[in-house]
VOBA-1610 file (N, C-alpha, C; in pm, whole numbers, padded with zeros to 5 digits, always signed):
BEGIN
Met-05948-01030+01258Met-06070-01028+01159Met-06071-00903+01071Gly-06152-00924+00990Gly-06151-00799+00907Gly-06058-00773+00828Ala-05937-00829+00847Ala-05813-00795+00756Ala-05803-00803+00623Ile-05743-00732+00579Ile-05753-00763+00374Ile-05597-00815+00399Leu-05577-00921+00342Leu-05451-01004+00323Leu-05417-01007+00177Ser-05321-01007+00131Ser-05281-01029+00016Ser-05159-01154-00006Phe-05219-01167-00185Phe-05053-01312-00200Phe-04944-01268-00213Asp-04856-01331-00306Asp-04725-01288-00344Asp-04768-01187-00470Asp-04886-01238-00543Asp-04902-01099-00612Asp-05028-01015-00577Phe-04961-00858-00515Phe-05125-00789-00465Phe-05243-00777-00522His-05228-00821-00658His-05393-00827-00706His-05467-00960-00651Phe-05446-01029-00611Phe-05508-01137-00545Phe-05553-01095-00381Gln-05637-01076-00358Gln-05647-01037-00215Gln-05781-01096-00168Val-05777-01145-00003Val-05865-01174+00056Val-05878-01083+00202Arg-06066-01145+00256Arg-06058-01019+00376Arg-06107-01169+00474Thr-06026-01156+00611Thr-06104-01304+00712Thr-06200-01253+00744Thr-06278-01345+00806Thr-06414-01282+00900Thr-06436-01437+01016Gly-06508-01402+01122Gly-06531-01445+01236Gly-06375-01481+01308Leu-06387-01547+01420Leu-06221-01608+01492Leu-06184-01718+01399Pro-06014-01735+01428Pro-05963-01838+01394Pro-06027-01982+01490Tyr-06017-02090+01422Tyr-06042-02171+01507Tyr-05889-02304+01490Gln-05866-02388+01586Gln-05777-02450+01597Gln-05800-02608+01537Asp-05738-02647+01457Asp-05750-02773+01394Asp-05648-02853+01417Gly-05627-02897+01476Gly-05481-02977+01506Gly-05345-02900+01562Asn-05270-02910+01515Asn-05173-02809+01552Asn-05133-02732+01464Glu-05245-02652+01348Glu-05232-02530+01269Glu-05356-02495+01328Trp-05385-02340+01259Trp-05506-02233+01290Trp-05574-02220+01151Val-05682-02222+01184Val-05760-02209+01050Val-05839-02083+01022Tyr-05845-01996+00925Tyr-05889-01838+00899Tyr-06001-01842+00791Glu-06078-01813+00791Glu-06177-01836+00734Glu-06192-01656+00645Cys-06172-01664+00489Cys-06149-01594+00394Cys-06247-01599+00292Tyr-06273-01484+00224Tyr-06328-01432+00111Tyr-06236-01383+00043Val-06275-01387-00090Val-06237-01308-00207Val-06286-01183-00155Val-06234-01092-00173Val-06237-00976-00146Val-06325-00837-00267Asp-06344-00902-00370Asp-06427-00849-00454Asp-06561-00877-00483Gly-06579-01029-00394Gly-06700-01101-00328Gly-06768-01167-00483Ser-06706-01118-00598Ser-06752-01198-00732Ser-06724-01368-00723Gln-06824-01425-00774Gln-06848-01585-00775Gln-06752-01625-00844Ala-06737-01562-00988Ala-06610-01543-01098Ala-06447-01530-01019Ser-06437-01472-00936Ser-06292-01439-00886Ser-06244-01539-00798Tyr-06130-01551-00787Tyr-06057-01693-00748Tyr-05893-01658-00700Ile-05841-01724-00642Ile-05699-01753-00552Ile-05629-01848-00663Pro-05529-01846-00747Pro-05453-01938-00812Pro-05380-02016-00723Gly-05411-02193-00734Gly-05364-02240-00661Gly-05228-02228-00632Glu-05167-02153-00720Glu-04970-02141-00666Glu-04913-02073-00520Phe-05055-01994-00512Phe-04997-01856-00411Phe-05079-01932-00274Leu-05115-02054-00308Leu-05203-02170-00129Leu-05113-02259-00155Leu-04963-02291-00208Leu-04948-02400-00171Leu-04857-02379-00059Pro-04779-02475+00072Pro-04741-02479+00163Pro-04586-02387+00147Gly-04551-02282+00223Gly-04415-02217+00273Gly-04471-02088+00172Arg-04586-02093+00109Arg-04666-01893+00028Arg-04674-01859+00174Gln-04679-01684+00156Gln-04699-01583+00270Gln-04811-01514+00228Val-04862-01423+00309Val-04970-01335+00301Val-04891-01228+00364Ser-04936-01104+00330Ser-04943-00981+00334Ser-05054-00892+00406Arg-05049-00846+00529Arg-05196-00769+00592Arg-05169-00630+00538Ile-05258-00587+00430Ile-05271-00448+00363Ile-05364-00355+00384Gly-05422-00419+00482Gly-05574-00314+00578Gly-05662-00387+00622Ser-05748-00298+00676Ser-05885-00355+00702Ser-06023-00318+00681Ala-06130-00409+00645Ala-06230-00298+00630Ala-06309-00382+00679Tyr-06441-00263+00756Tyr-06568-00335+00824Tyr-06685-00235+00820Glu-06772-00303+00865Glu-06885-00219+00839Glu-06977-00160+00889Glu-07064-00056+00881Glu-07074+00091+00953Glu-07146+00027+01083Tyr-07114+00057+01253Tyr-07171+00069+01370Tyr-07062-00104+01426Ser-07013-00126+01395Ser-06934-00247+01407Ser-06831-00230+01517Asp-06811-00333+01606Asp-06721-00306+01745Asp-06612-00423+01737Glu-06607-00482+01581Glu-06442-00529+01573Glu-06334-00431+01493Ala-06235-00510+01518Ala-06098-00402+01483Ala-05988-00420+01436Asp-05918-00466+01350Asp-05786-00500+01333Asp-05712-00459+01436Ile-05620-00553+01476Ile-05509-00545+01568Ile-05362-00551+01521Ile-05308-00485+01629Ile-05103-00492+01603Ile-05059-00584+01653Asn-04963-00622+01590Asn-04825-00761+01627Asn-04751-00663+01681Tyr-04710-00699+01788Tyr-04566-00643+01796Tyr-04452-00730+01834Gln-04376-00733+01755Gln-04260-00820+01749Gln-04158-00770+01705Thr-04035-00881+01739Thr-03849-00790+01721Thr-03861-00955+01603Pro-03766-00923+01494Pro-03729-01031+01408Pro-03599-01103+01491Phe-03553-01069+01567Phe-03395-01153+01688Phe-03382-01036+01742Lys-03336-01096+01865Lys-03261-01004+02002Lys-03148-01102+02010Met-03033-01023+02019Met-02920-01080+02033Met-02855-01022+02157Arg-02760-01087+02235Arg-02706-01074+02340Arg-02530-01092+02357Asn-02464-01007+02391Asn-02370-00948+02392Asn-02287-00919+02557His-02199-00952+02534His-02138-00933+02729His-02017-00835+02711Leu-01993-00775+02772Leu-01863-00697+02799Leu-01720-00766+02832Gln-01652-00709+02800Gln-01524-00819+02815Gln-01401-00719+02916Asn-01323-00797+03024Asn-01230-00758+03086Asn-01101-00697+03023Leu-01044-00603+02967Leu-00875-00573+02923Leu-00839-00548+03029Arg-00705-00611+03036Arg-00613-00564+03141Arg-00442-00517+03068Leu-00401-00455+03146Leu-00238-00404+03132Leu-00162-00415+03226Thr-00070-00460+03286Thr+00033-00415+03333Thr+00147-00364+03252Tyr+00263-00246+03328Tyr+00360-00227+03315Tyr+00482-00207+03387Asp+00614-00253+03406Asp+00697-00193+03535Asp+00770-00071+03527Ile+00787-00011+03613Ile+00931+00089+03652Ile+00979+00033+03761Thr+01164+00044+03707Thr+01165+00040+03822Thr+01236+00161+03893Gly+01299+00127+04001Gly+01399+00266+04057Gly+01475+00303+03978Asp+01556+00245+03926Asp+01677+00354+03829Asp+01640+00398+03694Ala+01512+00270+03668Ala+01414+00373+03581Ala+01361+00523+03573Tyr+01320+00506+03726Tyr+01226+00610+03716Tyr+01334+00747+03736Ser+01417+00740+03726Ser+01504+00852+03765Ser+01607+00894+03614Thr+01603+00779+03494Thr+01622+00793+03387Thr+01613+00962+03301Val+01702+00987+03225Val+01660+01097+03138Val+01666+01072+03042Leu+01574+01088+02930Leu+01588+01066+02780Leu+01683+01198+02716Thr+01694+01127+02632Thr+01806+01217+02513Thr+01706+01372+02448Ile+01615+01285+02402Ile+01493+01332+02335Ile+01338+01376+02416Ala+01341+01539+02428Ala+01221+01553+02519Ala+01065+01488+02494Leu+00986+01463+02531Leu+00859+01410+02493Leu+00741+01556+02508Thr+00702+01584+02448Thr+00612+01704+02457Thr+00453+01624+02525Asp+00355+01651+02609Asp+00224+01614+02621Asp+00121+01665+02531Pro+00042+01615+02477Pro-00027+01695+02388Pro-00171+01720+02465Glu-00195+01709+02564Glu-00247+01801+02654Glu-00258+01930+02720Thr-00122+01924+02731Thr-00057+02062+02851Thr+00014+02111+02763Gly+00079+02072+02687Gly+00215+02132+02605Gly+00329+02136+02714Lys+00334+02029+02791Lys+00454+02007+02877Lys+00567+01960+02816Lys+00685+01984+02863Lys+00793+01874+02815Lys+00825+01798+02880Ser+00909+01655+02880Ser+00945+01575+03000Ser+01045+01498+02900Tyr+01147+01487+03032Tyr+01285+01412+02988Tyr+01278+01277+03016Leu+01117+01278+03115Leu+01143+01118+03220Leu+01140+00989+03140Trp+01206+00899+03214Trp+01171+00734+03086Trp+01032+00680+03167Ser+01018+00759+03248Ser+00875+00675+03346Ser+00772+00716+03222Asp+00746+00841+03228Asp+00686+00877+03128Asp+00692+00858+03010Tyr+00786+00803+02942Tyr+00770+00759+02811Tyr+00713+00701+02817Gln+00747+00557+02910Gln+00683+00440+02928Gln+00510+00426+02960Tyr+00467+00501+03010Tyr+00359+00562+03066Tyr+00318+00602+02956Trp+00367+00630+02843Trp+00294+00718+02714Trp+00267+00595+02631Lys+00393+00527+02622Lys+00373+00338+02525Lys+00269+00257+02592Ala+00231+00272+02702Ala+00166+00171+02794Ala+00034+00219+02713Leu-00031+00343+02742Leu-00133+00396+02688Leu-00174+00371+02563Arg-00070+00398+02470Arg-00108+00368+02282Arg-00113+00213+02270Glu-00066+00110+02375Glu-00086-00068+02353Glu-00220-00055+02392Trp-00302+00006+02496Trp-00400-00011+02538Trp-00506+00009+02449Lys-00508+00089+02388Lys-00590+00167+02275Lys-00590+00060+02141Lys-00469+00025+02120Lys-00462-00061+02025Lys-00512-00193+02029Arg-00503-00224+02201Arg-00512-00373+02196Arg-00700-00331+02199Glu-00747-00215+02266Glu-00877-00215+02288Glu-00951-00237+02153Glu-00878-00104+02033Glu-00957-00142+01905Glu-00946-00270+01860Thr-00874-00298+01872Thr-00841-00490+01829Thr-00976-00576+01853Ala-01017-00576+02012Ala-01077-00656+02069Ala-01187-00603+02026Leu-01291-00470+01975Leu-01375-00475+01976Leu-01410-00435+01850Leu-01333-00469+01760Leu-01347-00514+01570Leu-01340-00624+01570Phe-01258-00742+01643Phe-01240-00868+01599Phe-01247-00955+01703Ala-01326-00958+01835Ala-01322-00993+01971Ala-01391-01157+01859Lys-01455-01233+01925Lys-01535-01347+01921Lys-01584-01418+02022Ser-01728-01407+02073Ser-01794-01414+02179Ser-01731-01586+02223Asn-01750-01632+02329Asn-01743-01768+02352Asn-01881-01772+02487Arg-01984-01715+02460Arg-02085-01730+02563Arg-02187-01853+02459Leu-02181-01969+02538Leu-02287-02080+02480Leu-02396-02037+02485Ala-02514-02136+02431Ala-02637-02074+02390Ala-02746-02081+02536Asp-02713-02133+02628Asp-02739-02168+02742Asp-02687-02012+02858Gly-02625-01917+02806Gly-02558-01855+02874Gly-02490-01859+02950Thr-02392-01962+02957Thr-02255-02031+03057Thr-02150-01992+02985Tyr-02044-02005+03054Tyr-01961-02014+02992Tyr-01819-02128+02997Ile-01757-02212+02883Ile-01673-02291+02949Ile-01513-02249+02975Asn-01486-02168+02923Asn-01370-02081+02937Asn-01368-02061+03075Lys-01279-02080+03159Lys-01258-02056+03303Lys-01118-02000+03344Gly-01106-01879+03455Gly-00966-01833+03476Gly-00920-01922+03536Thr-00790-01868+03639Thr-00740-01937+03710Thr-00791-01948+03878Asn-00874-01844+03837Asn-00950-01856+04024Asn-01090-01924+04005Gly-01091-02000+03852Gly-01240-02066+03864Gly-01346-01988+03807Arg-01350-01845+03783Arg-01453-01782+03748Arg-01486-01804+03590Pro-01575-01791+03549Pro-01580-01764+03334Pro-01494-01644+03337Val-01429-01671+03173Val-01379-01548+03162Val-01472-01502+02986Pro-01534-01452+03036Pro-01624-01397+02884Pro-01566-01326+02773Thr-01596-01326+02665Thr-01499-01235+02590Thr-01623-01176+02489Met-01646-01074+02399Met-01721-00975+02378Met-01785-01046+02237Ser-01861-01035+02168Ser-01879-01075+01987Ser-01820-00888+01968Gly-01750-00895+01887Gly-01710-00759+01803Gly-01786-00684+01699Leu-01695-00622+01623Leu-01780-00544+01539Leu-01797-00666+01386Phe-01707-00720+01378Phe-01690-00818+01274Phe-01803-00893+01267Glu-01802-00973+01397Glu-01862-01083+01437Glu-02036-01063+01472Gln-02134-00952+01454Gln-02178-00877+01507Gln-02297-00897+01367Ile-02230-00864+01244Ile-02265-00823+01107Ile-02342-00985+01055Ser-02484-00908+01016Ser-02538-01021+00981Ser-02472-01150+00845Pro-02460-01220+00893Pro-02419-01340+00764Pro-02474-01275+00641Ala-02573-01271+00588Ala-02689-01228+00492Ala-02611-01131+00419Asn-02554-01041+00463Asn-02455-00892+00411Asn-02265-00968+00394Ile-02267-01047+00396Ile-02130-01057+00373Ile-02074-01148+00274Arg-02007-01109+00139Arg-02035-01138+00041Arg-01886-01130+00030Tyr-01774-01161-00072Tyr-01716-01224-00145Tyr-01691-01142-00290Tyr-01564-01107-00350Tyr-01529-01010-00496Tyr-01408-01058-00494Thr-01402-01078-00663Thr-01223-01107-00695Thr-01255-00959-00808Thr-01316-00934-00835Thr-01284-00764-00936Thr-01401-00672-00913Leu-01327-00568-00825Leu-01366-00465-00767Leu-01437-00364-00888Thr-01534-00320-00899Thr-01612-00213-00977Thr-01679-00114-00924Ala-01735-00063-00937Ala-01843+00078-00923Ala-01964+00001-00923Glu-02015-00099-01016Glu-02158-00114-01038Glu-02175-00226-00898Leu-02090-00320-00829Leu-02047-00406-00726Leu-02109-00304-00601Phe-02009-00213-00616Phe-02082-00132-00466Phe-02185-00091-00494Glu-02246-00008-00587Glu-02374+00019-00619Glu-02489-00105-00607Asp-02515-00200-00618Asp-02551-00334-00610Asp-02532-00350-00458Tyr-02465-00345-00432Tyr-02439-00386-00242Tyr-02488-00315-00193Leu-02480-00142-00179Leu-02544-00108-00127Leu-02684-00090-00111Phe-02751-00114-00264Phe-02844-00072-00232Phe-02919-00203-00184Asp-02876-00344-00164Asp-02962-00457-00086Asp-02922-00419+00053Leu-02810-00339+00119Leu-02795-00312+00238Leu-02932-00196+00252Cys-02961-00080+00152Cys-03053+00005+00224Cys-03227-00035+00257Tyr-03270-00149+00153Tyr-03373-00266+00177Tyr-03363-00289+00348Asn-03301-00320+00410Asn-03324-00318+00560Asn-03276-00181+00585Val-03332-00049+00580Val-03350+00055+00663Val-03446+00130+00569Leu-03504+00103+00539Leu-03599+00144+00433Leu-03706+00269+00556Gly-03731+00356+00485Gly-03827+00448+00626Gly-03746+00519+00655Thr-03627+00500+00691Thr-03530+00617+00814Thr-03511+00722+00722Asn-03481+00693+00570Asn-03436+00843+00538Asn-03288+00837+00533Glu-03226+00720+00604Glu-03083+00819+00650Glu-02986+00656+00548Arg-02912+00718+00441Arg-02876+00595+00395Arg-02710+00643+00360Arg-02630+00706+00478Arg-02509+00687+00465Arg-02424+00612+00557Phe-02298+00595+00480Phe-02242+00448+00494Phe-02099+00465+00495Val-02038+00443+00551Val-01871+00469+00594Val-01790+00313+00587Ala-01700+00306+00509Ala-01648+00194+00477Ala-01533+00180+00529Leu-01483+00125+00617Leu-01315+00110+00680Leu-01267-00050+00600Thr-01207+00016+00560Thr-01067-00054+00470Thr-00911-00057+00485Gly-00839-00079+00389Gly-00706-00046+00451Gly-00651-00015+00304Glu-00497+00051+00290Glu-00464+00109+00188Glu-00492+00074+00024Met-00502-00067+00039Met-00528-00105-00086Met-00672-00126-00115Gly-00723-00108+00023Gly-00907-00104-00031Gly-00914+00081-00149Ile-00841+00136-00024Ile-00845+00250-00096Ile-00845+00333-00257Arg-00697+00243-00253Arg-00653+00247-00392Arg-00726+00200-00420Glu-00800+00105-00452Glu-00882+00008-00538Glu-01018+00120-00570Phe-01066+00170-00470Phe-01200+00244-00455Phe-01185+00309-00566Asp-01020+00433-00559Asp-00969+00557-00647Asp-01011+00491-00781Arg-00988+00355-00829Arg-00975+00329-00930Arg-01025+00302-01002Ile-01128+00228-00933Ile-01283+00225-00991Ile-01374+00327-01044Leu-01354+00423-00944Leu-01406+00540-00948Leu-01377+00675-01083Lys-01233+00673-01069Lys-01146+00694-01205Lys-01194+00669-01310Glu-01208+00498-01301Glu-01261+00435-01428Glu-01343+00489-01496Lys-01451+00535-01371Lys-01585+00585-01397Lys-01571+00710-01440Val-01544+00790-01431Val-01493+00898-01475Val-01488+00933-01616Ala-01376+00835-01592Ala-01293+00837-01732Ala-01413+00837-01884Ser-01526+00796-01849Ser-01640+00765-01976Ser-01696+00855-01973Phe-01686+00996-01855Phe-01772+01129-01877Phe-01710+01205-01931Asn-01743+01363-02014Asn-01686+01423-02082Asn-01648+01547-01972Leu-01566+01564-01890Leu-01555+01625-01839Leu-01467+01781-01877Thr-01494+01889-01854Thr-01422+02021-01852Thr-01341+02055-01735Asp-01370+02025-01635Asp-01265+02071-01489Asp-01136+02022-01452Asn-01015+02122-01462Asn-00926+02063-01387Asn-00878+02024-01304Ile-00974+01965-01180Ile-00919+01924-01061Ile-00812+01873-01035Phe-00801+01760-01096Phe-00666+01685-01100Phe-00522+01780-01139Val-00562+01864-01164Val-00393+01957-01270Val-00417+02082-01190Ser-00342+02093-01092Ser-00305+02245-01035Ser-00201+02320-01061Gly-00162+02419-01001Gly-00016+02511-01035Gly-00036+02581-01178Ser+00076+02626-01202Ser+00137+02666-01338Ser+00280+02668-01375Gly+00319+02675-01518Gly+00469+02716-01539Gly+00552+02572-01492Gln+00670+02601-01421Gln+00690+02466-01380Gln+00673+02425-01234Asn+00584+02455-01193Asn+00535+02401-01029Asn+00392+02351-01092Leu+00358+02253-01200Leu+00253+02177-01183Leu+00220+02072-01144Thr+00069+02033-01055Thr+00088+01940-00978Thr-00021+01832-01016Leu+00023+01695-01031Leu-00123+01629-01092Leu-00163+01541-00943Gly-00311+01551-00951Gly-00320+01420-00804Gly-00496+01464-00795Gly-00471+01354-00725Gly-00644+01376-00627Gly-00693+01231-00652Gln-00771+01144-00550Gln-00812+01078-00492Gln-00898+01093-00441Phe-01019+01000-00494Phe-01190+00964-00465Phe-01173+00880-00318Thr-01262+00921-00208Thr-01296+00902-00107Thr-01449+00922-00095Thr-01498+00933-00176Thr-01663+00935-00123Thr-01761+00942-00281Tyr-01846+00834-00285Tyr-01921+00843-00376Tyr-02082+00863-00353Asn-02142+00983-00389Asn-02279+00971-00396Asn-02366+00909-00480Met-02392+00831-00456Met-02439+00723-00588Met-02646+00758-00588Thr-02639+00690-00654Thr-02854+00741-00706Thr-02920+00686-00576Asn-03053+00753-00616Asn-03104+00722-00440Asn-03089+00766-00329Gly-02982+00860-00292Gly-02936+00918-00186Gly-02841+00847-00086Ile-02759+00760-00206Ile-02670+00689-00101Ile-02558+00740-00117Thr-02509+00783-00010Thr-02367+00793-00020Thr-02244+00703+00042Leu-02146+00732+00007Leu-02029+00626+00057Leu-01916+00726+00098Ser-01883+00683+00180Ser-01761+00777+00249Ser-01623+00628+00277Leu-01552+00654+00218Leu-01430+00592+00268Leu-01331+00589+00406Lys-01275+00521+00513Lys-01210+00572+00620Lys-01141+00493+00640Arg-00997+00501+00642Arg-00835+00403+00655Arg-00841+00372+00762Cys-00881+00225+00801Cys-00841+00163+00941Cys-00677+00102+00921Pro-00589+00176+00986Pro-00449+00102+00979Pro-00436-00041+01045Met-00541-00057+01115Met-00460-00244+01193Met-00506-00307+01039Phe-00614-00261+00915Phe-00605-00411+00848Phe-00511-00369+00758Asp-00412-00326+00774Asp-00247-00338+00700Asp-00184-00385+00784Asn-00199-00462+00937Asn-00116-00476+01008Asn-00046-00641+00923Met+00051-00620+00950Met+00115-00740+00861Met+00187-00880+00963Glu+00181-00863+01082Glu+00183-00919+01202Glu+00040-00953+01216Leu-00022-00928+01232Leu-00236-00937+01266Leu-00223-01012+01151Phe-00271-00985+01026Phe-00341-01058+00937Phe-00222-01072+00790Arg-00156-01218+00873Arg-00060-01306+00775Arg-00113-01393+00606Gln-00205-01348+00599Gln-00300-01377+00446Gln-00230-01274+00386Leu-00172-01339+00256Leu-00123-01226+00177Leu-00208-01257+00028His-00191-01133-00023His-00285-01110-00143His-00119-01204-00276Pro-00179-01286-00347Pro-00057-01344-00445Pro-00033-01306-00552Leu-00112-01164-00551Leu-00010-01054-00703Leu+00030-00937-00593Thr+00037-00907-00564Thr+00086-00796-00472Thr+00160-00790-00330Gly+00132-00921-00279Gly+00202-00989-00178Gly+00124-00857+00019Lys+00071-00779-00038Lys-00025-00695+00064Lys-00125-00776+00158Pro-00143-00757+00267Pro-00209-00831+00386Pro-00389-00846+00274Leu-00455-00952+00274Leu-00589-00966+00232Leu-00670-00880+00315Met-00644-00829+00446Met-00753-00794+00514Met-00740-00608+00445Ser-00599-00594+00383Ser-00645-00451+00364Ser-00761-00426+00195Tyr-00792-00524+00164Tyr-00874-00491+00062Tyr-00979-00539+00087Thr-01048-00534+00259Thr-01163-00581+00321Thr-01260-00446+00313Phe-01385-00431+00336Phe-01475-00321+00315Phe-01539-00344+00413Leu-01571-00267+00549Leu-01665-00296+00627Leu-01732-00178+00616Phe-01855-00244+00619Phe-01983-00063+00554Phe-01998-00091+00676Val-02038+00037+00800Val-02100+00064+00891Val-02239+00147+00857Asn-02360+00153+00881Asn-02451+00251+00884Asn-02454+00365+01020Ile-02370+00497+01020Ile-02393+00560+01078Ile-02476+00703+01101Ser-02624+00561+01042Ser-02726+00635+01066Ser-02735+00679+01212Asn-02888+00741+01279Asn-02893+00714+01383Asn-03092+00668+01360Phe-03103+00571+01481Phe-03223+00462+01439Phe-03347+00496+01605Asp-03437+00596+01532Asp-03500+00619+01669Asp-03440+00739+01765Gly-03358+00802+01693Gly-03263+00906+01782Gly-03130+00839+01848Gln-03112+00756+01791Gln-02958+00674+01847Gln-02890+00595+01757Ala-02753+00649+01814Ala-02678+00594+01720Ala-02692+00481+01685Asn-02623+00403+01582Asn-02641+00259+01529Asn-02525+00186+01528Ile-02408+00259+01584Ile-02263+00197+01611Ile-02250+00244+01772Val-02250+00190+01862Val-02210+00247+01970Val-02112+00126+02070Lys-01990+00218+02162Lys-01932+00171+02256Lys-02010+00168+02382Val-02015+00062+02443Val-02059+00057+02551Val-01986+00001+02676Cys-01961+00024+02780Cys-01892+00023+02859Cys-01956+00061+03080Arg-01898-00023+03141Arg-01992-00048+03287Arg-01966+00102+03317Lys-02060+00173+03410Lys-01986+00285+03443Lys-01877+00319+03541Gly-01797+00405+03525Gly-01661+00407+03600Gly-01590+00305+03590Arg-01566+00229+03475Arg-01498+00112+03506Arg-01445+00086+03282Glu-01473+00219+03243Glu-01428+00204+03089Glu-01256+00208+03079Phe-01187+00315+03124Phe-01046+00288+03208Phe-00996+00286+03328Val-00961+00241+03432Val-00929+00228+03521Val-00795+00186+03536Gln-00711+00298+03663Gln-00544+00282+03626Gln-00512+00317+03784Trp-00431+00217+03832Trp-00425+00240+03948Trp-00266+00144+03945Tyr-00161+00185+04058Tyr-00048+00152+04092Tyr-00017+00088+04194Thr+00055-00006+04216Thr+00134-00102+04332Thr+00276-00006+04352Gly+00298+00010+04465Gly+00432+00100+04483Gly+00514-00001+04542Gly+00668+00033+04535Gly+00760-00028+04592Gly+00868+00089+04669Ser+00954+00061+04597Ser+01064+00190+04664Ser+01046+00304+04625Val+00922+00319+04487Val+00914+00453+04438Val+00745+00434+04394Ala+00684+00546+04387Ala+00610+00546+04358Ala+00593+00676+04264Pro+00499+00712+04120Pro+00480+00795+04045Pro+00512+00939+04047Asn+00486+00884+04222Asn+00489+01081+04274Asn+00663+01099+04314Gly+00707+00982+04331Gly+00821+01030+04413Gly+00876+00869+04461Tyr+01012+00906+04550Tyr+01088+00799+04608Tyr+01012+00767+04814Ala+01034+00681+04825Ala+00993+00669+04985Ala+01152+00735+05051Asn+01148+00792+05109Asn+01232+00857+05208Asn+01174+00812+05380Ser+01100+00737+05403Ser+01048+00739+05559Ser+01012+00601+05536Ile+01073+00559+05694Ile+01019+00452+05734Ile+00865+00407+05791Asn+00833+00524+05770Asn+00663+00554+05823Asn+00593+00534+05657Thr+00641+00552+05575Thr+00620+00503+05476Thr+00559+00398+05411Leu+00441+00335+05376Leu+00334+00186+05337Leu+00334+00205+05209Arg+00448+00074+05161Arg+00389+00064+05041Arg+00369-00099+05050Ser+00308-00122+04900Ser+00242-00271+04905Ser+00349-00362+04849Asn+00478-00346+04844Asn+00585-00444+04824Asn+00684-00415+04836Ser+00800-00521+04825Ser+00965-00450+04859Ser+01004-00393+04726Arg+00954-00424+04627Arg+01046-00413+04489Arg+01059-00250+04469Asp+01219-00251+04425Asp+01284-00152+04398Asp+01184-00070+04249Gly+01059-00032+04272Gly+01031+00037+04156Gly+00843+00036+04177Tyr+00800+00058+04096Tyr+00628+00015+04122Tyr+00579-00018+03978Gln+00457-00069+04004Gln+00356-00129+03905Gln+00262-00054+03807Val+00249-00018+03713Val+00083+00045+03669Val-00004-00098+03618His-00095-00059+03679His-00223-00109+03594His-00349-00083+03566Phe-00401-00155+03426Phe-00455-00058+03350Phe-00594-00194+03356Leu-00721-00168+03335Leu-00846-00284+03336Leu-00973-00137+03284Gly-01029-00254+03213Gly-01145-00186+03135Gly-01237-00275+03091Glu-01389-00259+03110Glu-01480-00366+03078Glu-01565-00290+02926Val-01554-00381+02871Val-01587-00260+02766Val-01684-00351+02650Gly-01744-00312+02592Gly-01817-00383+02455Gly-01868-00292+02333Ile-01927-00338+02206Ile-01958-00260+02109Ile-02104-00353+02075Met-02150-00226+02034Met-02319-00295+02021Met-02376-00230+01870Val-02414-00331+01789Val-02488-00264+01637Val-02621-00293+01678Arg-02718-00159+01670Arg-02802-00153+01699Arg-02880-00201+01549Asn-02873-00214+01443Asn-02954-00282+01323Asn-02794-00343+01267Pro-02763-00502+01269Pro-02677-00559+01217Pro-02704-00570+01090Leu-02824-00590+01044Leu-02909-00586+00922Leu-02809-00448+00802Ser-02808-00375+00865Ser-02757-00236+00800Ser-02642-00182+00781Cys-02542-00315+00814Cys-02446-00317+00809Cys-02355-00436+00704Gly-02226-00468+00624Gly-02216-00586+00587Gly-02030-00539+00575Ile-01960-00688+00549Ile-01868-00688+00456Ile-01823-00706+00367Leu-01736-00689+00255Leu-01696-00740+00128Leu-01554-00791+00172Tyr-01518-00895+00155Tyr-01387-00924+00162Tyr-01327-01039+00046Cys-01190-00944-00005Cys-01147-00970-00150Cys-01128-01132-00158Asp-01135-01222-00245Asp-01121-01369-00226Asp-01009-01369-00365Ala-00910-01425-00300Ala-00782-01433-00373Ala-00745-01526-00423Glu-00836-01646-00372Glu-00764-01803-00394Glu-00814-01838-00517Asp-00882-01801-00547Asp-00892-01863-00716Asp-00809-01808-00817Thr-00690-01712-00790Thr-00629-01633-00818Thr-00483-01715-00888Glu-00434-01713-00981Glu-00338-01828-01061Glu-00299-01722-01119Ile-00153-01779-01109Ile-00027-01649-01175Ile+00042-01758-01249Ser+00049-01739-01374Ser+00143-01822-01524Ser+00297-01746-01495Asn+00369-01873-01547Asn+00510-01784-01561Asn+00529-01678-01645Asp+00425-01595-01732Asp+00509-01507-01818Asp+00439-01377-01718Gly+00420-01414-01605Gly+00387-01352-01498Gly+00278-01273-01547Met+00134-01349-01620Met+00009-01287-01647Met-00092-01352-01545Phe-00180-01280-01512Phe-00266-01361-01430Phe-00395-01379-01434Thr-00490-01484-01377Thr-00640-01501-01428Thr-00695-01491-01296Val-00835-01441-01285Val-00907-01438-01159Val-01044-01512-01214Gly-01056-01603-01096Gly-01189-01675-01121Gly-01281-01615-01059Ala-01404-01675-01122Ala-01514-01614-01090Ala-01566-01633-00921
//
């Protein structure tokens, strides 16, 4: 009661009065034109099915006990699931004592080691982080609408997979391009900013590959070429030691929007991404731009890595003739198996969360319409 509503054209406004009543499956609200003039009316085009109204305030008489209300709702609710990652590697009894020709340096302690077992441990850690990063970005959820899972493991329990960062991006913010321009970036990020209005945070980071960084630098240099610059920032040195160079990685746009580029080496992995650009032969993924809003919403980061407490990275070994701390030299030594060596196991229960998926987006390079003629010229379809 008493709410002031506006139609698609805000010049046309009405005030509700009385309590709504039900008519069949619909609710009816009695409304009067705000200005109260008998000559005023609401155009029929704003009263058609599917049209919308907006509450712009309320108005009440003096000494009234009525008041407008606030409706609490959320436009969507997403559920994700943590995913169990595991990795195992073996060290034989002989490999445990094998000496490397080149010493390895521990980046944390600075100590050097010539042991093969230390090298194998370092390789396993590196591979673990690569696989974890791949899952956090590209994993696809197998959770059904009713919360169950079809996939089962060998012990009969469900095998849940999480939604990676790419899958959590709102489909409305996924677009394709054939020709990259500075104006395309501006228009695209303006659209994303409509989903974060009121936050005063418009800082975006775009993850991309080598080719994406090169294309970004190219379009900004083309934009700069139209300016009358007097700075010699691209040329340094003197005499016979001149240096020509410089690369754009940040673009400060109008309305306070800032875009910074970060290279994601995974986008250039030709073993993982085998669809190649028909002109350059580089992975199409290398031309992809994954826009993530790194702002804070209500004091909380927008992109968050999630893990179960104490289970982000669990590691242990099963020992045979040897353990990470040495060989067994007594019959009183208890080990878990009779192998001449030991196994190391890694386990992690992790996931990733985007608090506001509407503030992130993806630009894919669409090269399917690219045609190459016999003379080497090419055309790109719209």
